[in-house]
C-alpha positions as CSV (number, residue, x, y, z in Angstrom):
1,M,25.9,15.3,-32.3
2,P,29.0,13.1,-33.0
3,A,29.7,10.5,-30.3
4,T,33.1,12.0,-29.4
5,L,31.6,15.5,-29.0
6,R,28.7,14.1,-26.8
7,I,31.2,12.4,-24.6
8,S,33.3,15.6,-24.3
9,V,30.2,17.5,-23.3
10,I,29.2,15.0,-20.7
11,L,32.7,15.0,-19.2
12,F,32.8,18.8,-19.2
13,V,29.4,19.0,-17.4
14,A,30.6,16.4,-14.9
15,L,33.8,18.3,-14.1
16,L,31.8,21.6,-13.8
17,L,29.4,20.0,-11.4
18,S,32.3,18.5,-9.4
19,A,33.9,21.9,-9.2
20,C,30.7,23.5,-8.1
21,Q,30.2,20.9,-5.3
22,S,33.8,21.3,-4.1
23,A,33.3,25.1,-3.9
24,Y,30.0,24.6,-2.1
25,Y,31.5,22.3,0.5
26,G,34.6,24.5,0.8
27,A,32.4,27.5,1.6
28,W,30.6,25.7,4.3
29,E,33.8,24.4,5.9
30,K,35.1,28.0,6.2
31,L,32.0,28.6,8.3
32,G,32.8,25.5,10.5
33,V,30.2,23.2,8.8
34,H,31.9,20.1,7.6
35,K,30.8,17.4,5.2
36,R,29.8,15.1,8.1
37,D,27.4,17.8,9.4
38,I,25.9,18.3,5.9
39,L,25.5,14.5,5.5
40,V,23.6,14.4,8.8
41,D,21.3,17.2,7.7
42,R,20.7,15.6,4.3
43,V,19.9,12.2,5.7
44,E,17.4,13.8,8.1
45,E,15.8,15.6,5.2
46,A,15.6,12.4,3.1
47,R,14.1,10.7,6.1
48,E,11.5,13.4,6.5
49,S,10.6,13.4,2.8
50,Q,9.9,9.7,3.0
51,E,7.7,10.1,6.0
52,E,5.8,12.8,4.1
53,G,5.7,10.5,1.1
54,Q,4.2,7.7,3.1
55,E,1.4,10.1,4.1
56,Q,0.9,11.4,0.6
57,F,0.6,7.9,-1.0
58,R,-1.8,6.8,1.8
59,S,-3.9,9.8,0.9
60,A,-3.8,9.0,-2.8
61,L,-4.9,5.4,-2.0
62,E,-7.7,6.6,0.2
63,K,-8.9,9.0,-2.5
64,F,-8.8,6.3,-5.1
65,Q,-10.8,4.0,-2.9
66,S,-13.4,6.7,-2.2
67,V,-13.7,7.6,-5.9
68,V,-14.5,4.1,-7.0
69,A,-16.6,3.1,-3.9
70,V,-19.5,5.5,-4.2
71,D,-22.2,5.4,-6.9
72,G,-23.5,8.6,-8.2
73,G,-22.1,12.1,-7.5
74,E,-20.3,14.5,-9.7
75,L,-17.9,12.5,-11.8
76,E,-15.9,15.5,-12.9
77,E,-15.2,16.5,-9.3
78,R,-14.1,12.9,-8.5
79,Y,-11.8,12.8,-11.4
80,K,-10.2,16.2,-10.4
81,A,-9.8,15.0,-6.8
82,L,-7.9,11.9,-8.0
83,D,-5.8,14.0,-10.5
84,D,-4.8,16.3,-7.6
85,E,-3.7,13.4,-5.6
86,Y,-1.7,12.0,-8.5
87,R,0.1,15.4,-9.0
88,A,0.8,15.7,-5.3
89,S,2.3,12.2,-5.4
90,M,4.5,13.1,-8.3
91,S,5.8,16.1,-6.4
92,A,6.5,13.9,-3.3
93,A,8.3,11.4,-5.5
94,E,10.5,14.1,-7.1
95,E,11.4,15.5,-3.7
96,I,12.3,12.0,-2.4
97,R,14.6,11.4,-5.4
98,E,16.3,14.8,-5.1
99,R,16.9,14.2,-1.4
100,I,18.4,10.8,-2.0
101,E,20.7,12.2,-4.7
102,A,21.8,15.0,-2.3
103,V,22.6,12.4,0.4
104,D,24.7,10.4,-2.0
105,N,26.6,13.4,-3.3
106,V,27.8,14.5,0.1
107,A,28.4,10.9,1.3
108,R,30.8,10.3,-1.7
109,A,32.6,13.5,-1.0
110,L,32.9,12.8,2.7
111,F,34.3,9.3,2.1
112,E,36.8,10.5,-0.5
113,E,38.0,13.2,1.8
114,W,38.2,10.7,4.7
115,R,40.3,8.3,2.7
116,D,42.7,11.0,1.5
117,E,43.2,12.3,5.0
118,L,44.2,8.9,6.3
119,E,47.6,9.5,4.5
120,E,48.2,12.6,6.7
121,Y,48.5,10.7,10.0
122,T,51.8,10.1,11.7
123,N,50.3,8.2,14.6
124,Q,49.6,4.8,13.2
125,R,47.3,3.8,16.0
126,L,45.0,6.7,15.3
127,K,45.2,6.1,11.6
128,A,44.2,2.5,12.0
129,E,41.3,3.5,14.3
130,S,40.1,6.2,11.8
131,A,40.4,3.6,9.0
132,R,38.2,1.2,10.9
133,R,35.6,3.8,11.5
134,L,35.6,4.7,7.9
135,R,35.0,1.1,6.9
136,E,32.1,0.8,9.4
137,T,30.5,4.0,8.2
138,E,30.8,3.1,4.6
139,Q,29.3,-0.3,5.2
140,R,26.4,1.2,7.1
141,Y,26.0,3.8,4.4
142,R,25.8,1.1,1.7
143,Q,22.9,-0.4,3.7
144,L,21.2,2.9,3.9
145,Y,21.6,3.7,0.2
146,S,20.3,0.3,-0.7
147,A,17.2,0.8,1.4
148,M,16.7,4.3,0.0
149,H,17.1,3.0,-3.6
150,D,14.6,0.2,-3.0
151,A,12.1,2.7,-1.7
152,E,12.7,5.0,-4.7
153,E,12.1,2.1,-7.1
154,S,8.9,1.1,-5.3
155,I,7.5,4.6,-6.2
156,D,7.2,4.0,-10.0
157,P,4.6,1.2,-9.9
158,V,2.3,3.3,-7.7
159,L,2.7,6.4,-9.9
160,D,2.2,4.3,-13.1
161,T,-1.0,2.9,-11.7
162,L,-2.3,6.2,-10.5
163,R,-1.5,7.8,-13.9
164,D,-3.3,5.0,-15.7
165,H,-6.4,5.4,-13.6
166,V,-6.4,9.2,-13.9
167,L,-6.0,9.0,-17.7
168,Y,-8.8,6.4,-17.9
169,L,-11.2,8.5,-16.0
170,K,-10.2,11.6,-18.0
171,H,-11.6,10.1,-21.2
172,N,-14.3,7.9,-19.6
173,L,-16.2,10.0,-17.2
174,N,-19.2,7.7,-16.6
175,A,-20.6,5.3,-14.1
176,R,-19.4,2.3,-16.1
177,A,-15.8,3.6,-15.9
178,I,-16.0,3.9,-12.1
179,A,-17.3,0.4,-11.9
180,A,-14.5,-0.9,-14.1
181,L,-11.9,0.6,-11.8
182,R,-13.3,-1.1,-8.7
183,G,-11.5,-4.3,-9.6
184,E,-8.2,-2.4,-9.5
185,V,-8.4,-1.5,-5.8
186,R,-6.7,-4.6,-4.6
187,S,-3.8,-4.1,-7.0
188,I,-3.1,-0.5,-6.2
189,D,-3.5,-1.2,-2.5
190,A,-0.8,-3.9,-2.7
191,D,1.5,-1.5,-4.6
192,V,1.0,1.3,-2.0
193,E,1.6,-1.1,0.9
194,R,4.8,-2.3,-0.6
195,L,5.9,1.3,-1.1
196,I,5.1,2.3,2.4
197,A,7.0,-0.8,3.8
198,S,10.0,0.0,1.7
199,M,10.0,3.6,2.9
200,Q,9.7,2.5,6.5
201,A,12.7,0.2,6.0
202,S,14.6,3.1,4.6
203,I,13.6,5.4,7.5
204,E,14.8,2.8,10.0
205,E,18.1,2.5,8.2
206,A,18.4,6.3,8.3
207,D,17.9,6.2,12.1
208,Q,20.6,3.6,12.5
209,F,23.0,5.4,10.2
210,L,22.5,8.7,12.1
211,A,23.0,7.0,15.4
212,Q,26.3,5.6,14.2
213,L,27.5,9.0,12.9
214,R,26.6,10.6,16.3
215,D,28.2,7.8,18.4
């Protein structure tokens, strides 16, 4: 596809998505649900998905530890158990990413609307107060988004390690393979702990952001 055509297609899709989002927010506003309300809901959902993600990645770590710690047993069953945890972790990661994107979409729409509506004020004192609140909310949101983004980036090293181990066991289902993976426990444990800490920081930022919105 020529570069100019590809750019045109990308712009068309972006405009289409923007129009769809505007229609979506407009429909909710007619029902009395504003962007601020939607943002609160989506931040809460992103927070919940990260709490669930923490539990899922803890479970995956525990399963990996149990798989490599025990001698004997049915190797095929142990491989399948670890593969199930990897797939569940992939699903959790995808949900977290989707929730973060949903938060950012409505946050951008809210801030754009807020800035535009500042021009509608005739009372300068109220305009200045609203502008101050907008700056504070945007600053707090940037902190929240940074924390969510850090948590999202911490997911990939864990998924990469889990995938490597699942693939290794898939093609090396023997006691020697299990023994070889025992040396990897410390590395994956460190990755999971970093991920859980990043998610916890993001959860705490979400709590603070929601408290400010509700203040």
